[in-house]
MIDOSE-1310 file (N, C-alpha, C; in nm, 2 decimals, decimal comma, always signed):
residues 276
miid	+1,06/+1,10/-0,33/+1,19/+1,13/-0,26/+1,27/+1,00/-0,24; +1,40/+1,01/-0,26/+1,49/+0,90/-0,24/+1,59/+0,93/-0,13; +1,61/+0,83/-0,05/+1,71/+0,84/+0,05/+1,82/+0,73/+0,02; +1,94/+0,77/+0,00/+2,05/+0,67/-0,03/+2,10/+0,62/+0,11
srcr	+2,08/+0,50/+0,14/+2,11/+0,44/+0,27/+2,25/+0,41/+0,30; +2,34/+0,43/+0,20/+2,48/+0,41/+0,22/+2,56/+0,49/+0,12; +2,62/+0,60/+0,17/+2,71/+0,69/+0,09/+2,81/+0,75/+0,18; +2,92/+0,79/+0,13/+3,03/+0,85/+0,20/+3,07/+0,98/+0,14
pptk	+3,02/+1,09/+0,19/+3,05/+1,22/+0,13/+3,20/+1,25/+0,12; +3,24/+1,32/+0,02/+3,38/+1,34/-0,01/+3,44/+1,45/+0,08; +3,43/+1,43/+0,22/+3,50/+1,51/+0,31/+3,65/+1,48/+0,32; +3,73/+1,55/+0,39/+3,87/+1,53/+0,39/+3,90/+1,39/+0,44
efqa	+3,84/+1,35/+0,55/+3,87/+1,22/+0,61/+3,82/+1,10/+0,53; +3,70/+1,11/+0,47/+3,66/+1,00/+0,39/+3,74/+0,99/+0,26; +3,78/+1,10/+0,20/+3,87/+1,10/+0,09/+4,00/+1,04/+0,12; +4,06/+1,08/+0,23/+4,19/+1,02/+0,27/+4,18/+0,87/+0,29
afrn	+4,07/+0,83/+0,35/+4,05/+0,69/+0,38/+4,04/+0,60/+0,25; +3,96/+0,65/+0,16/+3,95/+0,58/+0,03/+4,08/+0,57/-0,04; +4,15/+0,68/-0,04/+4,27/+0,69/-0,12/+4,39/+0,61/-0,06; +4,38/+0,60/+0,08/+4,49/+0,53/+0,15/+4,46/+0,38/+0,15
rnpv	+4,34/+0,34/+0,13/+4,30/+0,20/+0,14/+4,35/+0,11/+0,02; +4,33/+0,16/-0,10/+4,37/+0,09/-0,22/+4,40/+0,19/-0,33; +4,46/+0,15/-0,44/+4,47/+0,23/-0,55/+4,33/+0,27/-0,59; +4,30/+0,40/-0,61/+4,16/+0,44/-0,64/+4,10/+0,37/-0,76
snlf	+4,18/+0,34/-0,86/+4,12/+0,27/-0,98/+4,07/+0,14/-0,94; +4,13/+0,07/-0,85/+4,08/-0,07/-0,81/+3,95/-0,06/-0,74; +3,93/+0,05/-0,66/+3,80/+0,06/-0,59/+3,68/+0,07/-0,68; +3,70/+0,15/-0,79/+3,58/+0,17/-0,88/+3,56/+0,05/-0,97
qlas	+3,65/-0,04/-0,98/+3,63/-0,16/-1,05/+3,53/-0,25/-0,99; +3,50/-0,23/-0,86/+3,40/-0,30/-0,79/+3,26/-0,28/-0,85; +3,24/-0,16/-0,91/+3,11/-0,12/-0,97/+3,14/-0,12/-1,12; +3,11/+0,00/-1,18/+3,12/+0,01/-1,33/+3,26/+0,06/-1,37
gvep	+3,34/+0,10/-1,28/+3,47/+0,16/-1,31/+3,47/+0,31/-1,33; +3,35/+0,37/-1,31/+3,33/+0,51/-1,33/+3,35/+0,59/-1,19; +3,44/+0,68/-1,19/+3,47/+0,77/-1,08/+3,38/+0,89/-1,08; +3,30/+0,91/-0,98/+3,21/+1,03/-0,98/+3,29/+1,15/-0,98
psfn	+3,25/+1,25/-1,06/+3,32/+1,38/-1,06/+3,34/+1,45/-0,92; +3,23/+1,43/-0,84/+3,24/+1,50/-0,70/+3,35/+1,43/-0,62; +3,37/+1,30/-0,64/+3,48/+1,23/-0,57/+3,61/+1,28/-0,62; +3,63/+1,29/-0,75/+3,75/+1,34/-0,81/+3,79/+1,48/-0,77
qdsv	+3,68/+1,56/-0,75/+3,71/+1,70/-0,72/+3,70/+1,73/-0,57; +3,68/+1,63/-0,49/+3,67/+1,65/-0,34/+3,56/+1,75/-0,30; +3,44/+1,74/-0,37/+3,34/+1,84/-0,35/+3,21/+1,78/-0,30; +3,18/+1,82/-0,17/+3,05/+1,78/-0,12/+2,94/+1,85/-0,19
elmf	+2,95/+1,97/-0,22/+2,85/+2,05/-0,29/+2,82/+1,98/-0,43; +2,92/+1,94/-0,50/+2,90/+1,88/-0,63/+2,83/+1,74/-0,61; +2,86/+1,67/-0,50/+2,79/+1,55/-0,47/+2,64/+1,57/-0,45; +2,60/+1,68/-0,39/+2,46/+1,71/-0,37/+2,40/+1,74/-0,51
kemd	+2,47/+1,80/-0,60/+2,42/+1,83/-0,73/+2,40/+1,70/-0,81; +2,49/+1,61/-0,79/+2,47/+1,47/-0,85/+2,35/+1,40/-0,80; +2,33/+1,41/-0,66/+2,22/+1,35/-0,60/+2,09/+1,41/-0,66; +2,08/+1,55/-0,66/+1,97/+1,62/-0,71/+1,93/+1,57/-0,85
qmgi	+2,03/+1,55/-0,94/+2,00/+1,51/-1,07/+1,93/+1,38/-1,08; +1,94/+1,30/-0,98/+1,88/+1,16/-0,98/+1,76/+1,16/-0,88; +1,72/+1,27/-0,82/+1,61/+1,27/-0,73/+1,64/+1,22/-0,60; +1,76/+1,22/-0,56/+1,80/+1,17/-0,42/+1,81/+1,29/-0,33
dkgv	+1,72/+1,29/-0,23/+1,71/+1,41/-0,14/+1,80/+1,41/-0,03; +1,83/+1,28/+0,02/+1,91/+1,27/+0,14/+2,00/+1,15/+0,13; +2,11/+1,15/+0,20/+2,20/+1,04/+0,21/+2,23/+1,00/+0,35; +2,26/+0,87/+0,37/+2,31/+0,83/+0,50/+2,46/+0,81/+0,50
avgr	+2,53/+0,90/+0,57/+2,67/+0,89/+0,57/+2,72/+0,79/+0,67; +2,76/+0,67/+0,62/+2,79/+0,56/+0,71/+2,94/+0,56/+0,74; +2,97/+0,56/+0,87/+3,11/+0,57/+0,92/+3,18/+0,44/+0,92; +3,31/+0,45/+0,93/+3,39/+0,33/+0,93/+3,52/+0,37/+0,99
irpk	+3,58/+0,29/+1,08/+3,71/+0,32/+1,13/+3,78/+0,19/+1,16; +3,90/+0,18/+1,09/+3,98/+0,06/+1,10/+4,12/+0,10/+1,04; +4,22/+0,02/+1,05/+4,35/+0,06/+0,99/+4,33/+0,07/+0,84; +4,38/+0,18/+0,78/+4,38/+0,22/+0,64/+4,24/+0,28/+0,60
fevt	+4,15/+0,29/+0,70/+4,02/+0,36/+0,67/+3,97/+0,42/+0,80; +4,03/+0,54/+0,83/+4,01/+0,60/+0,96/+3,93/+0,73/+0,94; +3,80/+0,72/+0,98/+3,71/+0,83/+0,97/+3,66/+0,85/+1,11; +3,68/+0,97/+1,17/+3,64/+0,99/+1,31/+3,49/+1,03/+1,31
ngsi	+3,42/+0,99/+1,42/+3,28/+1,02/+1,43/+3,26/+1,17/+1,44; +3,35/+1,24/+1,50/+3,34/+1,39/+1,50/+3,33/+1,45/+1,37; +3,41/+1,40/+1,27/+3,41/+1,45/+1,13/+3,27/+1,42/+1,07; +3,21/+1,30/+1,10/+3,08/+1,27/+1,04/+2,98/+1,37/+1,10
aevv	+2,98/+1,39/+1,23/+2,89/+1,48/+1,29/+2,90/+1,62/+1,23; +3,03/+1,66/+1,20/+3,05/+1,79/+1,15/+2,98/+1,81/+1,01; +3,00/+1,72/+0,92/+2,94/+1,73/+0,79/+2,78/+1,72/+0,80; +2,73/+1,64/+0,89/+2,59/+1,62/+0,91/+2,53/+1,76/+0,96
nqyp	+2,60/+1,81/+1,06/+2,55/+1,94/+1,11/+2,56/+2,05/+1,01; +2,66/+2,04/+0,92/+2,67/+2,15/+0,82/+2,56/+2,13/+0,71; +2,51/+2,01/+0,69/+2,40/+1,98/+0,59/+2,29/+1,90/+0,65; +2,22/+1,95/+0,75/+2,13/+1,87/+0,82/+2,01/+1,83/+0,74
drlf	+1,98/+1,90/+0,63/+1,87/+1,87/+0,55/+1,90/+1,77/+0,44; +2,03/+1,73/+0,43/+2,08/+1,64/+0,33/+2,14/+1,51/+0,38; +2,18/+1,51/+0,50/+2,25/+1,39/+0,55/+2,21/+1,34/+0,69; +2,20/+1,21/+0,70/+2,20/+1,15/+0,83/+2,34/+1,09/+0,86
giag	+2,38/+1,07/+0,98/+2,51/+1,02/+1,02/+2,50/+0,89/+1,09; +2,59/+0,80/+1,05/+2,60/+0,67/+1,12/+2,75/+0,66/+1,17; +2,77/+0,64/+1,30/+2,90/+0,64/+1,36/+2,97/+0,51/+1,33; +3,10/+0,52/+1,30/+3,18/+0,40/+1,28/+3,24/+0,36/+1,42
idvw	+3,22/+0,24/+1,46/+3,26/+0,19/+1,59/+3,36/+0,08/+1,58; +3,48/+0,10/+1,64/+3,59/+0,00/+1,64/+3,56/-0,10/+1,75; +3,51/-0,22/+1,72/+3,47/-0,32/+1,82/+3,59/-0,37/+1,89; +3,72/-0,35/+1,84/+3,83/-0,41/+1,91/+3,90/-0,31/+2,00
gqyh	+3,86/-0,18/+2,00/+3,91/-0,09/+2,10/+4,04/-0,03/+2,07; +4,08/-0,03/+1,94/+4,21/+0,02/+1,90/+4,20/+0,18/+1,90; +4,09/+0,23/+1,85/+4,07/+0,37/+1,83/+3,99/+0,44/+1,94; +3,91/+0,36/+2,01/+3,83/+0,41/+2,12/+3,76/+0,30/+2,19
epma	+3,71/+0,32/+2,31/+3,64/+0,22/+2,38/+3,50/+0,21/+2,32; +3,46/+0,10/+2,26/+3,34/+0,09/+2,18/+3,21/+0,13/+2,25; +3,19/+0,09/+2,37/+3,07/+0,12/+2,44/+3,06/+0,27/+2,47; +3,17/+0,33/+2,52/+3,17/+0,47/+2,55/+3,15/+0,56/+2,42
etdk	+3,22/+0,51/+2,31/+3,21/+0,59/+2,18/+3,07/+0,58/+2,13; +3,00/+0,47/+2,14/+2,86/+0,45/+2,10/+2,77/+0,55/+2,17; +2,79/+0,55/+2,30/+2,71/+0,64/+2,38/+2,73/+0,79/+2,34; +2,86/+0,82/+2,32/+2,90/+0,96/+2,28/+2,84/+0,99/+2,14
airt	+2,85/+0,90/+2,05/+2,80/+0,92/+1,91/+2,65/+0,95/+1,91; +2,58/+0,88/+1,99/+2,43/+0,90/+1,99/+2,39/+1,01/+2,08; +2,43/+1,02/+2,20/+2,39/+1,12/+2,29/+2,45/+1,25/+2,27; +2,57/+1,26/+2,24/+2,64/+1,39/+2,23/+2,65/+1,44/+2,09
lkls	+2,70/+1,35/+2,00/+2,71/+1,39/+1,86/+2,58/+1,38/+1,78; +2,48/+1,32/+1,84/+2,34/+1,31/+1,78/+2,34/+1,24/+1,64; +2,43/+1,14/+1,63/+2,42/+1,06/+1,51/+2,31/+0,96/+1,52; +2,28/+0,89/+1,41/+2,15/+0,82/+1,41/+2,17/+0,67/+1,43
gici	+2,29/+0,62/+1,44/+2,31/+0,48/+1,46/+2,46/+0,45/+1,46; +2,50/+0,32/+1,46/+2,64/+0,28/+1,45/+2,66/+0,18/+1,34; +2,78/+0,17/+1,29/+2,83/+0,07/+1,19/+2,95/+0,00/+1,25; +2,95/-0,13/+1,24/+3,06/-0,21/+1,29/+3,10/-0,31/+1,18
epgg	+3,23/-0,36/+1,19/+3,29/-0,45/+1,10/+3,36/-0,56/+1,18; +3,29/-0,65/+1,24/+3,35/-0,75/+1,33/+3,45/-0,84/+1,26; +3,43/-0,86/+1,13/+3,53/-0,95/+1,05/+3,65/-0,87/+1,00; +3,65/-0,74/+1,00/+3,75/-0,67/+0,93/+3,87/-0,64/+1,01
nqra	+3,93/-0,74/+1,07/+4,05/-0,72/+1,16/+4,12/-0,86/+1,17; +4,25/-0,85/+1,20/+4,32/-0,98/+1,22/+4,26/-1,06/+1,33; +4,20/-1,00/+1,43/+4,13/-1,07/+1,54/+3,98/-1,08/+1,51; +3,94/-1,13/+1,40/+3,81/-1,12/+1,35/+3,71/-1,19/+1,44
mhyd	+3,59/-1,13/+1,44/+3,48/-1,19/+1,52/+3,36/-1,21/+1,42; +3,28/-1,32/+1,45/+3,15/-1,33/+1,37/+3,05/-1,24/+1,43; +2,94/-1,22/+1,36/+2,84/-1,13/+1,41/+2,78/-1,16/+1,54; +2,77/-1,29/+1,57/+2,71/-1,34/+1,69/+2,81/-1,37/+1,80
dprl	+2,93/-1,32/+1,79/+3,03/-1,34/+1,89/+2,98/-1,28/+2,02; +2,98/-1,35/+2,13/+2,93/-1,30/+2,26/+2,99/-1,17/+2,31; +3,11/-1,14/+2,26/+3,17/-1,01/+2,30/+3,10/-0,89/+2,24; +3,02/-0,91/+2,14/+2,95/-0,80/+2,07/+2,81/-0,78/+2,14
fply	+2,77/-0,87/+2,21/+2,63/-0,86/+2,27/+2,61/-0,73/+2,36; +2,71/-0,69/+2,44/+2,69/-0,57/+2,51/+2,67/-0,45/+2,42; +2,74/-0,45/+2,31/+2,72/-0,34/+2,22/+2,58/-0,34/+2,15; +2,54/-0,46/+2,11/+2,40/-0,47/+2,06/+2,30/-0,42/+2,17
akcd	+2,32/-0,46/+2,29/+2,23/-0,42/+2,40/+2,23/-0,27/+2,42; +2,35/-0,21/+2,40/+2,35/-0,06/+2,42/+2,27/+0,00/+2,31; +2,28/-0,05/+2,18/+2,20/+0,01/+2,07/+2,05/-0,02/+2,09; +2,02/-0,13/+2,14/+1,88/-0,17/+2,17/+1,83/-0,07/+2,28
elkv	+1,91/-0,04/+2,38/+1,87/+0,06/+2,48/+1,85/+0,20/+2,43; +1,94/+0,24/+2,34/+1,94/+0,37/+2,28/+1,84/+0,38/+2,16; +1,78/+0,27/+2,12/+1,68/+0,26/+2,02/+1,74/+0,32/+1,88; +1,86/+0,27/+1,85/+1,92/+0,31/+1,73/+1,97/+0,18/+1,65
pvfl	+1,98/+0,19/+1,52/+2,01/+0,07/+1,44/+2,16/+0,04/+1,44; +2,19/-0,09/+1,41/+2,33/-0,13/+1,39/+2,34/-0,17/+1,25; +2,43/-0,10/+1,18/+2,47/-0,13/+1,04/+2,59/-0,22/+1,05; +2,60/-0,33/+0,97/+2,71/-0,41/+0,96/+2,77/-0,41/+0,82
ttaf	+2,90/-0,39/+0,81/+2,96/-0,40/+0,67/+2,98/-0,55/+0,64; +2,91/-0,59/+0,54/+2,92/-0,74/+0,51/+2,98/-0,75/+0,36; +2,97/-0,86/+0,31/+3,02/-0,90/+0,17/+3,15/-0,97/+0,18; +3,20/-1,01/+0,06/+3,30/-1,12/+0,05/+3,44/-1,08/+0,10
kqgp	+3,47/-0,96/+0,12/+3,60/-0,92/+0,17/+3,60/-0,90/+0,33; +3,49/-0,93/+0,39/+3,48/-0,91/+0,54/+3,52/-1,03/+0,61; +3,65/-1,04/+0,65/+3,69/-1,15/+0,73/+3,81/-1,23/+0,67; +3,88/-1,31/+0,75/+3,99/-1,38/+0,70/+3,95/-1,50/+0,60
vlny	+3,83/-1,55/+0,62/+3,77/-1,65/+0,53/+3,63/-1,61/+0,50; +3,58/-1,66/+0,39/+3,45/-1,62/+0,34/+3,33/-1,62/+0,44; +3,33/-1,73/+0,53/+3,21/-1,75/+0,61/+3,20/-1,64/+0,72; +3,29/-1,55/+0,73/+3,27/-1,44/+0,83/+3,16/-1,34/+0,78
thpe	+3,12/-1,35/+0,66/+3,01/-1,27/+0,61/+2,88/-1,35/+0,60; +2,88/-1,47/+0,64/+2,76/-1,55/+0,62/+2,64/-1,50/+0,71; +2,52/-1,47/+0,65/+2,41/-1,41/+0,73/+2,35/-1,50/+0,83; +2,38/-1,63/+0,83/+2,32/-1,71/+0,94/+2,37/-1,67/+1,08
rlep	+2,48/-1,60/+1,08/+2,54/-1,54/+1,21/+2,46/-1,42/+1,26; +2,38/-1,36/+1,17/+2,29/-1,25/+1,21/+2,17/-1,30/+1,28; +2,12/-1,42/+1,25/+1,99/-1,46/+1,30/+1,99/-1,47/+1,45; +2,09/-1,53/+1,52/+2,09/-1,53/+1,66/+2,08/-1,39/+1,73
vany	+2,15/-1,30/+1,67/+2,15/-1,16/+1,72/+2,01/-1,10/+1,70; +1,95/-1,12/+1,58/+1,81/-1,07/+1,56/+1,71/-1,13/+1,65; +1,72/-1,26/+1,68/+1,63/-1,32/+1,77/+1,65/-1,28/+1,91; +1,77/-1,26/+1,95/+1,79/-1,22/+2,09/+1,75/-1,08/+2,12
fpkl	+1,76/-0,99/+2,01/+1,72/-0,85/+2,02/+1,61/-0,82/+1,92; +1,49/-0,87/+1,94/+1,39/-0,86/+1,83/+1,35/-0,72/+1,80; +1,38/-0,62/+1,89/+1,34/-0,48/+1,86/+1,46/-0,40/+1,80; +1,58/-0,46/+1,79/+1,69/-0,40/+1,74/+1,69/-0,40/+1,59
kiva	+1,70/-0,29/+1,52/+1,71/-0,29/+1,37/+1,85/-0,31/+1,33; +1,87/-0,42/+1,25/+2,00/-0,46/+1,20/+2,00/-0,45/+1,05; +2,11/-0,38/+1,00/+2,12/-0,36/+0,86/+2,24/-0,43/+0,80; +2,23/-0,52/+0,71/+2,34/-0,59/+0,65/+2,37/-0,51/+0,52
ahgc	+2,47/-0,42/+0,53/+2,51/-0,34/+0,41/+2,60/-0,44/+0,32; +2,57/-0,43/+0,19/+2,62/-0,52/+0,09/+2,55/-0,65/+0,09; +2,45/-0,67/+0,17/+2,37/-0,79/+0,16/+2,44/-0,93/+0,18; +2,55/-0,93/+0,26/+2,62/-1,05/+0,28/+2,66/-1,12/+0,16
ypyv	+2,68/-1,05/+0,05/+2,72/-1,11/-0,08/+2,85/-1,19/-0,06; +2,86/-1,31/-0,11/+2,78/-1,38/-0,22/+2,67/-1,47/-0,16; +2,64/-1,46/-0,03/+2,54/-1,55/+0,02/+2,40/-1,48/+0,00; +2,36/-1,48/-0,13/+2,24/-1,40/-0,17/+2,11/-1,47/-0,11
memi	+2,09/-1,60/-0,15/+1,97/-1,67/-0,10/+1,97/-1,68/+0,05; +2,09/-1,70/+0,11/+2,09/-1,71/+0,25/+2,05/-1,58/+0,32; +2,09/-1,47/+0,26/+2,05/-1,34/+0,31/+1,90/-1,32/+0,30; +1,85/-1,36/+0,19/+1,70/-1,35/+0,17/+1,63/-1,44/+0,28
gval	+1,68/-1,56/+0,30/+1,62/-1,65/+0,40/+1,62/-1,59/+0,54; +1,74/-1,54/+0,58/+1,75/-1,48/+0,71/+1,65/-1,36/+0,73; +1,64/-1,28/+0,62/+1,55/-1,16/+0,63/+1,40/-1,21/+0,64; +1,37/-1,32/+0,57/+1,24/-1,37/+0,57/+1,20/-1,42/+0,71
rcpn	+1,30/-1,48/+0,78/+1,28/-1,53/+0,92/+1,29/-1,42/+1,02; +1,35/-1,31/+1,00/+1,38/-1,21/+1,10/+1,33/-1,07/+1,05; +1,22/-1,02/+1,08/+1,16/-0,90/+1,03/+1,24/-0,78/+1,07; +1,33/-0,79/+1,17/+1,41/-0,68/+1,22/+1,55/-0,67/+1,14
vyfs	+1,57/-0,76/+1,05/+1,69/-0,76/+0,97/+1,66/-0,69/+0,83; +1,73/-0,59/+0,80/+1,72/-0,52/+0,67/+1,85/-0,54/+0,60; +1,85/-0,51/+0,47/+1,97/-0,53/+0,39/+1,97/-0,44/+0,27; +2,09/-0,39/+0,23/+2,11/-0,32/+0,10/+2,22/-0,40/+0,03
sdly	+2,19/-0,42/-0,10/+2,28/-0,50/-0,18/+2,37/-0,41/-0,26; +2,33/-0,28/-0,28/+2,40/-0,17/-0,35/+2,47/-0,23/-0,48; +2,60/-0,21/-0,49/+2,67/-0,25/-0,61/+2,67/-0,40/-0,64; +2,65/-0,48/-0,53/+2,65/-0,62/-0,55/+2,52/-0,67/-0,61
tywp	+2,42/-0,58/-0,62/+2,30/-0,62/-0,69/+2,33/-0,66/-0,84; +2,44/-0,61/-0,89/+2,47/-0,63/-1,03/+2,59/-0,72/-1,05; +2,62/-0,79/-0,95/+2,72/-0,90/-0,96/+2,65/-1,03/-0,98; +2,72/-1,14/-1,02/+2,66/-1,26/-1,05/+2,56/-1,31/-0,94
ggea	+2,44/-1,34/-0,97/+2,34/-1,38/-0,87/+2,27/-1,27/-0,80; +2,31/-1,15/-0,81/+2,26/-1,04/-0,73/+2,12/-1,00/-0,77; +2,07/-1,03/-0,89/+1,94/-1,00/-0,93/+1,83/-1,05/-0,84; +1,87/-1,16/-0,76/+1,77/-1,22/-0,67/+1,74/-1,13/-0,56
yida	+1,83/-1,04/-0,52/+1,80/-0,94/-0,42/+1,68/-0,85/-0,46; +1,68/-0,81/-0,59/+1,57/-0,72/-0,63/+1,44/-0,80/-0,65; +1,45/-0,93/-0,70/+1,33/-1,01/-0,70/+1,27/-1,03/-0,57; +1,35/-1,04/-0,46/+1,30/-1,06/-0,33/+1,24/-0,92/-0,28
agqr	+1,30/-0,81/-0,31/+1,25/-0,68/-0,27/+1,12/-0,65/-0,34; +1,10/-0,70/-0,46/+0,98/-0,68/-0,53/+0,86/-0,76/-0,48; +0,89/-0,86/-0,40/+0,79/-0,95/-0,35/+0,78/-0,95/-0,20; +0,83/-1,05/-0,13/+0,81/-1,07/+0,01/+0,89/-0,98/+0,10
lsdq	+1,00/-0,92/+0,05/+1,09/-0,84/+0,13/+1,09/-0,69/+0,10; +0,98/-0,64/+0,05/+0,97/-0,50/+0,01/+0,98/-0,41/+0,14; +0,95/-0,47/+0,26/+0,96/-0,39/+0,38/+1,10/-0,39/+0,44; +1,19/-0,46/+0,38/+1,33/-0,48/+0,45/+1,44/-0,45/+0,36
flfa	+1,42/-0,43/+0,23/+1,52/-0,39/+0,13/+1,55/-0,24/+0,13; +1,67/-0,20/+0,13/+1,71/-0,06/+0,13/+1,79/-0,02/+0,00; +1,74/+0,09/-0,06/+1,82/+0,14/-0,17/+1,95/+0,20/-0,12; +2,06/+0,17/-0,19/+2,19/+0,23/-0,15/+2,28/+0,23/-0,27
sayp	+2,36/+0,33/-0,29/+2,45/+0,34/-0,40/+2,59/+0,29/-0,36; +2,63/+0,30/-0,23/+2,76/+0,28/-0,19/+2,86/+0,39/-0,24; +2,81/+0,50/-0,28/+2,89/+0,61/-0,33/+3,01/+0,63/-0,23; +3,13/+0,65/-0,29/+3,16/+0,68/-0,42/+3,19/+0,56/-0,51
lspf	+3,18/+0,44/-0,46/+3,21/+0,32/-0,54/+3,12/+0,31/-0,66; +2,99/+0,35/-0,64/+2,90/+0,35/-0,75/+2,84/+0,49/-0,76; +2,84/+0,56/-0,88/+2,78/+0,69/-0,89/+2,63/+0,68/-0,87; +2,57/+0,79/-0,83/+2,43/+0,80/-0,81/+2,35/+0,77/-0,93
deav	+2,39/+0,82/-1,04/+2,31/+0,80/-1,17/+2,31/+0,65/-1,20; +2,42/+0,58/-1,19/+2,43/+0,44/-1,22/+2,34/+0,36/-1,12; +2,34/+0,39/-0,99/+2,26/+0,32/-0,90/+2,11/+0,33/-0,92; +2,07/+0,46/-0,95/+1,93/+0,48/-0,97/+1,88/+0,43/-1,10
eklk	+1,95/+0,45/-1,21/+1,91/+0,40/-1,34/+1,90/+0,25/-1,34; +2,00/+0,18/-1,28/+1,99/+0,03/-1,28/+1,87/-0,02/-1,20; +1,84/+0,05/-1,09/+1,72/+0,01/-1,02/+1,59/+0,03/-1,10; +1,58/+0,14/-1,17/+1,46/+0,16/-1,25/+1,44/+0,06/-1,35
kyrl	+1,54/+0,00/-1,40/+1,53/-0,10/-1,51/+1,45/-0,22/-1,47; +1,44/-0,24/-1,33/+1,36/-0,36/-1,29/+1,21/-0,33/-1,29; +1,17/-0,21/-1,30/+1,03/-0,17/-1,32/+0,95/-0,22/-1,20; +0,99/-0,20/-1,08/+0,92/-0,24/-0,97/+0,79/-0,15/-0,95
ksav	+0,69/-0,20/-0,88/+0,57/-0,13/-0,86/+0,60/+0,00/-0,78; +0,53/+0,11/-0,80/+0,56/+0,23/-0,74/+0,55/+0,22/-0,59; +0,46/+0,14/-0,54/+0,45/+0,13/-0,39/+0,57/+0,06/-0,33; +0,63/-0,03/-0,41/+0,75/-0,10/-0,37/+0,87/-0,01/-0,37
meki	+0,88/+0,07/-0,48/+0,98/+0,17/-0,49/+0,98/+0,27/-0,38; +0,87/+0,31/-0,34/+0,86/+0,41/-0,23/+0,91/+0,35/-0,10; +0,88/+0,22/-0,08/+0,93/+0,16/+0,04/+1,08/+0,14/+0,04; +1,14/+0,09/-0,07/+1,28/+0,06/-0,07/+1,37/+0,18/-0,09
crrn	+1,31/+0,29/-0,15/+1,39/+0,41/-0,17/+1,37/+0,51/-0,06; +1,27/+0,49/+0,03/+1,25/+0,59/+0,13/+1,19/+0,54/+0,26; +1,08/+0,48/+0,26/+1,00/+0,44/+0,38/+1,08/+0,35/+0,47; +1,15/+0,25/+0,41/+1,22/+0,15/+0,50/+1,33/+0,21/+0,57
ierv	+1,41/+0,29/+0,51/+1,53/+0,35/+0,58/+1,48/+0,46/+0,68; +1,37/+0,52/+0,65/+1,31/+0,61/+0,75/+1,27/+0,54/+0,88; +1,21/+0,42/+0,86/+1,18/+0,34/+0,97/+1,30/+0,29/+1,05; +1,40/+0,25/+0,98/+1,53/+0,21/+1,04/+1,59/+0,32/+1,13
lgva	+1,58/+0,44/+1,07/+1,64/+0,55/+1,14/+1,55/+0,62/+1,25; +1,43/+0,57/+1,25/+1,33/+0,63/+1,34/+1,28/+0,77/+1,31; +1,27/+0,80/+1,18/+1,23/+0,93/+1,14/+1,10/+0,92/+1,06; +1,04/+0,81/+1,05/+0,92/+0,79/+0,97/+0,80/+0,86/+1,04
């Protein structure tokens, strides 16, 4: 069984967010340039068929809310409730309070909407914050209290300058909250070796490199996953940016041991979500 730890089902709000953010053709150039048919046809059911073809049983629908990418947590809960056997939901939390009060929205997302964690983008705003900004610590503490993970959208476009995605800023958070599970989505690319170093030092830091695995230098993510970080690496497609077949087939080419594949494709994300 495979669980895709970062996908965005083609619901009305996700589709509008992707199409409003950039020209669609530019988005898919981040990966292979191939647009999944289910995205093109706005079909969640077709997405599940594409998942089935590659042995992906479940997906983690990761939320996001910011200007030009506005997906409400209610809409995420709705699709998760519609397909509870296929999807987990992660709430998108606006840490600047433009769309909602972040502490209250986190509490609502977990206690009322029954989502499985939150996702934040501290660098994705004109008033950007680093991951270890003191203003974020109450939110980390809330997730620690609720025993849910924090996903962070990382990689080279997060922040006004490149160092806003540097993983060294994750380490103080991980050390202060040693029981809080922290997921660096996109693996803080291009800081590949630095991401690996922080994960080695902090066992509560997990990462998925998804489409950046196949960018320059990204093969080191898989090398690390096959060795000392097999308990912290997460398989993710970043659908719709990368089709499921592309993501799975490229991972298989590395010929990792079956025990490692089971961890990175299923066991690790189950532990992050608390469903192991």
